[in-house]
Steps between C-alpha positions, in 0.01 A plus 500: 500500500288806418386528135745725318219702339338589832588816691270475798519859613403776259664507158344843450256705704349716223426379150395745229229350282584489131317786326371260238266361768347830616163613360488819294200713409439642155346383175831381356624332819504119513233347721713376789359402837660452839323234703606510865393200709461494878617226735439158339638279780525184292146507359577403142141430391385847605798659326422321174137608528603859569726513195221357287252755636733793429572366152872505569686479169876526514527503121271806485727697732358419843749476785441331834631623836451326835498690830685218677385203710446277201575206729402339834159425655348365175516159328741564212782747561729339237222520242443870562871580477543296183204670332645841588833397349337359187303822445808722536345672801663751730458479877628645825620298796241464774553400861401141416756473219760647733434243773485208255834606354642511852365148558648377172839639594491326839414171327773549239772551762383201704349681798164331435438173316311523174480123451165321513427286804465122516133517406587690182328820603690824459631655821285765666191375314268527798642836612583355841859388445717632781783719375828541687467776757771706335338509154413865436235673293330215308221272627405142413274591206788696346720191503224295337472752217880510467514122447228515233663763277747410226846655492395711201195627687707585807749685279216701342354590839843603628540737204186700581550863604340676793352775285396520135490853362320604181402822336412756430206364300516699177187693413336460841308819574302425816602407854628270625652362180651833393744454790870492431533132585311185594668257738407150613598372844376225728456667839536876482715812488580788732388833346765762422777238518679430168450150363871435534482568875197284581561223754480159322329328794240777514431493126405132536323511837372842607137590553534812713740772602561654842659833575767589758278768656200269541450415869161333452486124562869502584506140619327365188725700272802389701407134451454559126842663482651212697348245262640697207849481649471129579375414150777697334762344722370151416498583130858619515602177670309284251655665195839568658441858392742779575468713812180698543577810705133562575458149637823523698402827667134422566561144620694638796180678604260205463415473872396866515302475177319185605412634844375829361771696672685670218395576146723684254470875544567786270451875489299472178125561514263204516419361156825611338539219246879511485506395867241224453586151625335217303345212696307187405225536762191710444600769750582863445391617157433285195778564251254513210315793661827684553599427140171627358531816705860564396428458130186714498689784666759499220396774258678372188354170370830391346653495849241257636531121519229234482561187710333166428552249781380173656556346845210650698226240460327624815440840340397335174472665162585871508399638161250784545637782287359782712580507872405734780742760625616389848354694790725745675648658189431869536617602154189619318660410169512138613125469568269290286595170339847375423629254244631162610871446437538174696306203357483176700434176311518229768131411519558186708523225239687289756193506725233408248438851370541624140832541322539852360681665212531861392497560125665827393438587136434780250135593451378515142208720610689768694853469366620485862657230717240322714478196724252242615508217755410143408422235762437124488432232761 
């Protein structure tokens, strides 16, 4: 039987952060800090060291947010989850949490055994256990993590939203923190698309976006689109989710997409963000570049949104405040430097690199909201 407290698919997609956790500038404002941590991947020792280095103090008003992928790949996924629970942390669901929850569901309904073998070792320990051919979405390491987590930890993971939204940060005078909102996601977002309309699979998995009018590298883009459809179809099967019209329509065109024959077309000009299709592969345009462009071209700061995300360990830490204006923009007003509005915190802890956190806090010197990045190995 499935645990009664677990709802494997999303309980909510967007969670508004309690205003008591958001930093505020001003001499009379309480000194609250948001500490946003990148992908931990089961590395409990590094997480403890990071919290010690940042001076995290829940009693003093600090609040912890994780960008997803707390689990998998590292030595102590249950320990990381339990520490997050004990500290009252917030977190978004990453692609690893999503797959582990799918694996846990398949174990709970008897599709895959979660019982230890004769030698006493947990199943899937060596990552080579053969799964039934019809098991969708999850892989062996996901089932190992699922057997290690307690019911309470699984329930907590299943309650995580796709997106955490905060803000505005009161008293913030300078970009980017004078934006109207700050959101935390795992993978990414499509610019110009309301948060409520973002594709859940893409929010957890995307790295790039492709456009209907883009004919370059058609075969590569077609394969990326085909993989997107396959992954979403497998996820729907694993969670017994309701019908996904996008999957249903695109899956009928998989042969054309895979062979590079047909890519979705539209009459919109290339680069029109509302027509953007999110993909996991690094083809097309990086979503973070599109996001930075879209926000910098918004004239009113209160209408801009800062995104803090994880997932892209290959790109590494993305925290430089000033960025170059992309080539090809002819608008003279857009020349010079831009401000970053998409901050990436997956610095590759799972691969022996540092674990990173962004600390957002009021500055006693300037009276503004500022941030810094802290890393530990």
